[in-house]
C-alpha positions in Angstrom: 96.2 -151.8 -203.8 98.3 -148.7 -203.1 97.1 -145.3 -204.2 98.7 -144.5 -207.5 100.7 -141.3 -207.9 98.3 -138.4 -209.0 99.5 -135.0 -210.4 99.3 -132.0 -208.6 96.5 -129.6 -209.8 97.6 -127.0 -212.4 97.9 -123.6 -210.9 95.9 -120.9 -212.6 94.0 -123.1 -214.9 90.6 -123.6 -213.3 89.3 -126.0 -215.9 92.3 -128.2 -215.7 92.1 -128.0 -211.8 88.4 -128.9 -212.0 89.1 -132.1 -214.2 92.0 -133.2 -212.0 90.0 -132.8 -208.7 87.1 -134.6 -209.9 89.3 -137.5 -211.2 91.1 -137.8 -207.8 87.9 -138.0 -205.7 86.8 -140.9 -207.8 90.3 -142.5 -207.5 90.1 -142.4 -203.8 86.8 -144.2 -203.6 87.8 -146.9 -206.3 88.6 -149.6 -203.6 85.4 -149.2 -201.7 82.2 -151.3 -201.9 78.8 -149.7 -201.8 78.6 -150.7 -198.2 81.9 -149.0 -197.3 80.8 -145.9 -199.1 77.3 -145.7 -197.2 78.0 -146.2 -193.7 78.6 -143.3 -191.1 80.7 -144.2 -188.0 79.8 -141.0 -186.0 78.2 -137.7 -186.4 81.3 -135.7 -187.2 82.0 -138.2 -190.2 80.1 -138.4 -193.4 79.7 -141.4 -195.8 82.2 -141.4 -198.6 79.3 -141.6 -201.2 78.0 -138.4 -199.4 81.2 -136.5 -199.8 81.1 -137.5 -203.6 77.5 -136.1 -204.0 77.7 -133.2 -201.8 80.8 -131.8 -203.8 78.8 -132.4 -207.0 75.7 -130.7 -205.5 77.9 -127.7 -204.9 79.0 -127.5 -208.7 75.4 -128.3 -209.8 73.7 -125.6 -207.5 76.2 -122.5 -207.6 77.4 -123.0 -211.1 75.0 -125.0 -213.3 71.7 -124.0 -211.7 72.6 -120.3 -211.1 74.6 -119.6 -214.3 73.4 -121.7 -217.0 70.2 -121.0 -218.6 67.6 -123.6 -218.8 69.6 -126.1 -216.7 67.5 -128.9 -215.2 68.5 -130.6 -212.0 69.8 -134.0 -212.3 67.4 -135.2 -209.6 65.3 -132.8 -207.9 65.6 -135.0 -204.6 69.3 -134.5 -204.3 69.4 -130.9 -203.0 67.6 -132.0 -199.9 70.1 -135.0 -199.4 73.3 -133.5 -200.2 73.2 -129.8 -199.0 75.4 -129.6 -195.9 74.8 -126.5 -193.9 73.8 -123.8 -196.3 70.7 -122.3 -194.6 70.0 -120.1 -197.8 69.5 -123.3 -199.7 66.5 -124.4 -197.6 65.9 -127.6 -195.5 68.1 -130.5 -195.8 68.7 -134.1 -194.4 70.1 -134.3 -190.9 73.8 -134.5 -190.7 73.8 -137.4 -188.1 71.6 -139.5 -190.4 73.6 -139.3 -193.6 74.4 -143.1 -193.2 70.7 -143.7 -193.8 71.0 -142.6 -197.3 71.2 -146.3 -198.7 69.9 -145.0 -202.1 71.0 -143.6 -204.4 73.7 -146.3 -204.8 77.4 -145.6 -205.2 77.0 -146.2 -208.8 74.1 -143.7 -209.1 76.2 -141.1 -207.3 79.1 -141.6 -209.7 76.7 -141.3 -212.6 75.6 -137.8 -211.0 79.2 -136.9 -210.7 79.8 -137.7 -214.5 76.7 -135.7 -215.6 77.6 -132.7 -213.4 81.2 -132.7 -214.5 80.2 -133.1 -218.3 77.7 -130.1 -217.6 80.4 -127.8 -216.2 83.0 -128.7 -219.0 80.3 -128.1 -221.6 79.3 -124.8 -220.0 82.7 -123.4 -219.4 83.3 -121.3 -222.7 79.9 -119.4 -221.8 80.5 -119.0 -218.0 81.2 -115.4 -216.8 84.1 -114.4 -214.4 81.8 -114.9 -211.4 80.8 -118.4 -212.5 84.5 -119.3 -213.2 85.4 -118.0 -209.7 82.9 -120.4 -208.2 84.2 -123.4 -210.1 87.6 -122.6 -208.6 86.0 -122.3 -205.2 84.2 -125.6 -205.9 87.6 -127.4 -206.7 89.1 -126.1 -203.4 86.1 -127.0 -201.4 86.1 -130.6 -203.0 89.9 -131.0 -201.9 88.8 -130.3 -198.5 86.2 -133.2 -198.9 89.0 -135.3 -200.3 90.8 -135.1 -197.1 87.5 -135.5 -195.0 86.6 -138.6 -197.2 89.9 -140.3 -196.4 89.7 -139.5 -192.7 86.1 -140.5 -192.4 86.9 -143.8 -194.1 89.6 -144.4 -191.7 87.4 -143.7 -188.8 84.7 -146.2 -190.3 87.1 -149.0 -191.0 88.6 -148.6 -187.3 85.1 -149.4 -186.0 85.1 -152.8 -187.9 86.3 -155.4 -185.6 88.4 -157.1 -188.3 90.1 -153.8 -189.0 90.3 -154.0 -192.8 92.8 -152.1 -194.7 91.7 -150.0 -197.8 95.0 -150.6 -199.7 98.4 -152.0 -198.9 100.9 -150.0 -196.9 104.2 -148.8 -198.2 107.2 -150.9 -197.3 108.5 -150.0 -193.9 112.2 -148.7 -194.0 113.9 -148.2 -190.7 114.7 -144.5 -190.0 117.0 -143.2 -187.3 115.3 -141.4 -184.6 115.2 -137.5 -185.1 117.7 -135.8 -182.7 116.6 -133.4 -180.0 114.1 -130.5 -181.2 116.0 -127.6 -182.6 114.6 -124.0 -182.0 114.1 -121.4 -184.5 114.2 -118.2 -182.6 112.6 -114.8 -183.3 112.9 -111.5 -181.5 109.7 -109.3 -181.1 108.4 -107.9 -184.3 105.4 -106.8 -186.3 104.7 -109.2 -189.1 102.3 -109.3 -192.1 99.8 -112.3 -191.9 96.9 -113.4 -193.9 96.4 -113.8 -197.8 97.8 -110.9 -199.9 95.2 -111.2 -202.6 97.5 -113.2 -205.2 95.9 -116.4 -206.3 93.2 -118.3 -204.6 92.3 -118.3 -200.9 89.3 -119.0 -198.7 87.8 -115.9 -197.1 88.9 -116.6 -193.6 92.6 -116.3 -194.8 92.1 -112.5 -195.3 92.5 -109.6 -195.2 96.3 -109.2 -195.0 97.1 -107.5 -191.8 99.8 -106.8 -189.3 100.2 -108.7 -186.0 102.7 -108.2 -183.2 104.4 -111.6 -182.2 106.5 -111.6 -179.1 110.2 -112.8 -178.7 109.7 -116.7 -179.0 111.2 -119.9 -180.4 109.4 -122.4 -182.4 110.4 -126.0 -182.8 112.0 -127.1 -186.1 109.8 -130.3 -186.3 106.8 -131.9 -185.0 106.5 -134.1 -181.9 107.2 -137.7 -182.8 105.4 -141.0 -181.7 108.3 -142.0 -179.6 108.2 -138.8 -177.8 104.3 -139.1 -177.2 105.1 -142.7 -176.0 107.4 -141.1 -173.2 104.7 -138.8 -172.3 102.3 -141.7 -171.7 104.9 -143.6 -169.8 105.4 -140.7 -167.6 101.7 -140.6 -166.6 100.7 -137.7 -169.0 97.2 -139.0 -169.2 96.8 -139.2 -165.5 98.2 -136.0 -164.3 95.5 -133.3 -163.9 98.1 -130.6 -163.3 99.0 -130.9 -167.1 95.5 -130.4 -168.6 93.0 -127.6 -169.1 89.9 -128.0 -167.1 87.8 -128.9 -170.1 90.4 -131.2 -171.3 90.8 -133.1 -168.1 86.8 -133.5 -167.9 87.1 -134.8 -171.5 90.1 -137.3 -170.7 88.0 -138.7 -167.6 84.5 -138.8 -169.2 85.8 -140.4 -172.5 88.6 -142.8 -170.9 91.4 -141.3 -173.2 94.7 -143.0 -172.5 96.5 -142.5 -175.9 96.0 -140.9 -179.3 93.2 -142.2 -181.3 93.7 -145.4 -183.2 96.6 -146.4 -180.8 96.4 -149.7 -178.8 98.9 -151.5 -176.8 99.3 -155.0 -178.2 101.9 -157.7 -176.9 103.4 -154.8 -175.0 103.9 -152.6 -178.1 102.1 -149.4 -178.9 100.4 -149.9 -182.4 98.2 -147.8 -184.4 95.3 -148.3 -187.0 95.6 -146.8 -190.5 94.2 -147.0 -193.9 96.9 -149.8 -194.5 95.6 -151.7 -191.4 97.1 -152.0 -187.8 100.8 -151.7 -187.4 103.4 -150.9 -184.7 103.7 -147.3 -184.5 106.8 -145.7 -186.1 108.7 -143.9 -183.1 110.3 -141.5 -185.7 107.0 -140.4 -187.4 104.9 -137.5 -186.3 102.3 -138.2 -183.7 98.9 -137.7 -185.1 95.1 -138.0 -184.2 95.4 -136.1 -181.0 93.1 -133.4 -179.9 93.7 -129.7 -179.0 93.6 -130.9 -175.3 96.2 -133.4 -175.7 98.5 -131.1 -177.8 98.1 -128.4 -174.9 98.8 -131.0 -172.2 101.8 -132.3 -174.0 103.2 -128.9 -174.3 102.8 -128.3 -170.6 104.6 -131.6 -169.8 107.5 -130.6 -172.1 107.8 -127.2 -170.5 106.6 -125.3 -173.6 103.6 -124.1 -175.2 101.6 -124.2 -178.5 102.5 -121.7 -181.0 100.1 -118.9 -182.0 99.0 -119.0 -185.6 100.9 -115.9 -186.4 104.1 -117.3 -185.0 103.6 -120.3 -187.0 102.9 -118.4 -190.3 105.9 -116.1 -189.9 108.0 -119.1 -189.5 106.7 -121.2 -192.3 106.3 -118.4 -194.9 109.8 -118.6 -196.2 109.4 -122.4 -196.8 107.9 -124.0 -200.1 104.3 -125.1 -199.3 104.3 -127.9 -201.9 107.2 -130.0 -200.9 105.9 -131.7 -197.7 104.2 -135.2 -197.5 100.8 -134.7 -199.0 98.1 -136.6 -200.8 99.4 -137.8 -204.2 102.1 -140.2 -203.3 102.1 -144.1 -203.9 101.5 -146.1 -200.8 99.6 -145.5 -197.8 98.4 -142.3 -196.5 100.3 -141.6 -193.2 102.8 -139.1 -191.5 106.4 -139.9 -192.5 109.6 -139.3 -190.5 111.1 -136.0 -191.4 114.1 -136.3 -193.9 115.2 -132.8 -193.1 114.1 -129.9 -190.8 112.5 -127.6 -190.8 109.4 -128.8 -192.3 106.3 -127.0 -191.9 104.0 -128.4 -194.4 102.4 -131.9 -194.9 102.4 -135.0 -192.6 100.1 -133.6 -189.9 98.0 -130.5 -189.3 99.6 -128.6 -186.4 97.4 -127.3 -183.5 98.1 -123.7 -182.5 96.9 -121.9 -179.5 94.9 -119.3 -181.4 91.0 -119.3 -181.6 89.4 -119.3 -184.8 88.1 -115.9 -185.2 87.8 -113.3 -188.0 90.8 -111.1 -188.9 90.4 -107.4 -188.8 88.3 -106.2 -191.6 86.9 -109.5 -192.4 83.4 -109.7 -194.4 81.6 -112.7 -195.5 80.7 -113.1 -199.1 77.1 -112.2 -200.2 74.5 -115.0 -200.8 74.8 -118.7 -199.7 78.5 -118.9 -200.2 78.9 -116.3 -197.7 78.2 -119.3 -195.1 81.2 -121.0 -196.1 83.5 -120.1 -193.2 82.4 -117.1 -191.2 79.6 -118.7 -189.3 81.9 -121.2 -187.7 84.3 -118.6 -186.2 83.5 -119.6 -182.5 84.6 -122.2 -180.1 87.2 -123.8 -182.6 91.1 -123.5 -182.7 93.3 -122.9 -185.7 95.4 -125.7 -187.3 98.2 -124.9 -189.8 100.2 -126.8 -192.4 98.2 -129.5 -194.1 98.6 -133.2 -193.6 99.4 -136.4 -195.6 95.7 -136.5 -196.6 95.6 -133.0 -197.9 95.8 -132.9 -201.7 99.2 -131.4 -202.9 98.7 -127.7 -204.0 96.0 -127.1 -201.6 98.0 -125.7 -198.5 99.8 -122.4 -198.1 101.3 -120.6 -195.2 98.2 -118.5 -194.8 95.8 -121.6 -194.9 93.5 -121.7 -191.7 92.1 -125.0 -190.9 89.9 -125.2 -187.7 88.2 -127.8 -185.4 86.8 -128.1 -182.0 89.4 -128.8 -179.2 88.1 -132.4 -178.5 88.2 -133.6 -182.2 91.0 -135.9 -183.3 89.9 -138.1 -186.3 91.9 -135.8 -188.5 95.6 -136.1 -189.1 96.4 -133.6 -186.3 99.5 -133.3 -184.6 101.6 -130.6 -182.6 104.7 -128.4 -182.9 106.1 -126.7 -179.7 106.9 -123.1 -178.9 108.2 -121.3 -176.0 109.0 -117.7 -174.9 112.4 -116.4 -174.8 
C-alpha cells in the first residue's frame, strides 16, 4: 500500500515533535515482515529493526537513564545490541553483524519503543532544559534514521532476486522533459554561512562564519536521468580522462557501468525502487550516484561540482520545506521539477567540499559530543535533503556527509561553473 500522508513536525514544540517522529518510524515499518526487518544487506546498511531499537536506545540512555531518578532499563542487554558508535557508552555489537540479531523480534522491539516513548512522555513535566534539549536532538537523530531505514530497506529488497515492492507506486503521469539548464550567476563576494543559532541545528552546522565565494554560476536544477543516460551512451563510464584516480580505480574494480539500481532490460534503462522495478523517468533527477560519478559527469559536461558555500548562498533565499520530502502519498522517489530553481528535496546534492569543521567548531561534552565531529575526515558534503528526508528536517545550512564511493542514499548532482 502507498505511504499515507503524514503531518510535518510541529516547529518549536519538542514533545509534539517527539510524538510525531516516533509514530512516523512505526508507520514506515508497517509493511515489513519480521524477516524484512531483521536482514542486513551490506555493512553500510542496518536492519530496520536495529534502526527502530537504536533510536529508542538513544532516548532511553541519554534522557531516561541520565535524567530520571530511579529509572530501570527496559532490558539490560539492549545497550550492547543497539549502541551505534558511542565509545563513551562502552562495548557494542559489531556493525557488520547487526543482521545476526534475530532476537529480540520486531514485535519485541516495538514493545521496547512503546515503553520508552511512554517513559519520555511521563517524565516530560519533570525534565530540565538540558534533558528537553536532548529529546529534541533525539528527534532529529531519529529523523536521520528514518531516511536510513528506507534506503537500507531499498538496498535489501534490491538484493532479493524477485525484487519485491514495499508499496505500490504513484501513477506515472508523463512530464515534459525540462529545458536546458539555466545558470544562476553570482559575482565574487563574502557570504555568511552556517547556522545562526536560531532554532535547532546539529553541531557541525556552526558556527556562523564568513566565507569567500568566487564569481561563479550554479545550475537552476539537478541533472536528470535522461541527461545521465546520454553520459552513459557517450562512454562516460569508460573514459578514464573524466575520472579522479580513486574514482577510476573504483569503477574498474567494482565494474560500475550505471547508477546503482539501474539495469538495461529490453533495450530500456530501468531502475529498482521501493515500488519495484520500472523504466527510468528521463525527466526526474538522477539518483544513487557516488561522488566519483558526480565529479566525472561534471567533467564530461564541462562544469564542476559546487562548493557547499556556493550551494548554501544560492539556496538560502528559498523555502526549505517546499520540496519533495518524505510525507507524501505514493512511492518515495525523486520527481520531475515543476518549477526552477528548486534546492530542496528529491535528491541529496554532492558538493565538491570536504566534510571538515568550520572555524571555531567545538564538540559537545560527553557521549553526544561523538555525534558528528569524529567523522570529519575522508567524506564529502551533500546538501538539500531528499525524497526520503522527513519534511521539516532540512535547512539551507544542513550538512550531510558520505564517503565518495557510497551511493545507496538518494544522492544526485547539481552543476556549477566558474565565470
